[in-house]
N, C-alpha and C positions, 0 to 999 in steps of 0.2 A: 608426441604429444603428450602435456602435462597431465598429470593425475588430479582428476578435477574432485576427489575423494581427498585426496591427499593436502589438496589447497582448501578446501572446505575445512578438513580438521585444521590446520596449521592456522586459518584465519580467524576460526572459532577460540581457538586457545590465543592468539593475540587480542582479540575482542574480547575477552574474558579478563586479560590482563588490563583492557582499558584502551585497548588502542581504538581509537574512533575510525580511523582510513581501514582498518581492516574488519570494523565491523559494516562501514558503507559497501566495502569490498564482499563481502559474504552476503550484504543483503541483494547486492545485485547478480550475484552468482545463486542465489536462492530463486532469483523474480526469475532468470534466463532458464533455470530448471522448471518453473510452473509449480513451484512450491508454497503454496498459497498460506497453508499453515505454520512452517516455519517461518516466512515472511512474517506474519502476524506476532509470532513467538517474539521476533527480531523487535517488532515495535513496542510490544510489551516491554522486554530489555532498554527501552531507552533509543532505540533506532530512529532517527529523523529521517532519514532514507527508505526505511522499510516503507514507513508513513506515508512518505512519496510517491514510492512504486505501487501501494495497496490503493492509495487514494487515484491514482489512474486507473486503476483496475475496475474501483468502483463506479469512477465516471463513466468510462468506456460503456459500461454494461448498467448504467444507471441506477445502482444499487445504495438507494438510499439509508437502509438501514447498515449496511457496510460503513457509510461513508460519516454514520453517528457514531459507529464502534472505534473508528480510527479517531474521531474527533475527542471522544471518549476518552481515548488512549493517549492522548496528550500532542496530536498531531494538528494544529490549526487551520492549516489550508484546507482540512477537510472537510471543519464547518464551514469554512469558506464557499468549497466547491457544494456542498449540501444547500447553503442559503441560495445559492445562486441557480441549482438547480428548483429548487424549492418556489421562487419567485419568477422563473422563465415562464414565460405565455405558454400554455396548454397549446401542443400541436394541433391545427384545424381538424387534421385527417382524423384526430381523435375523438371530436364532439360529435355528438349526436346532429343531425340535420336539422336545421328548423324548419319548420310549418306553419 
């Protein structure tokens, strides 16, 4: 089995040198490890793959503030998802019953 820490370290070095494929792979590994903080850092460094992965997580949990933060960090699809969620009709189960 491969040493995941070694792989992450190597990917980090390559990403720091401008290798976009390494940055994407690093985002995938970080996501698989559930490290949302590091995934956010990758987004701040310009990783659109990290933006995609964070957006998926935020949509799954309905986290509107996180979607706004991701959009503000430069991942446009997060803004599209935020708009979509904001324009979606309210679930009838959440509405107060009419009297």
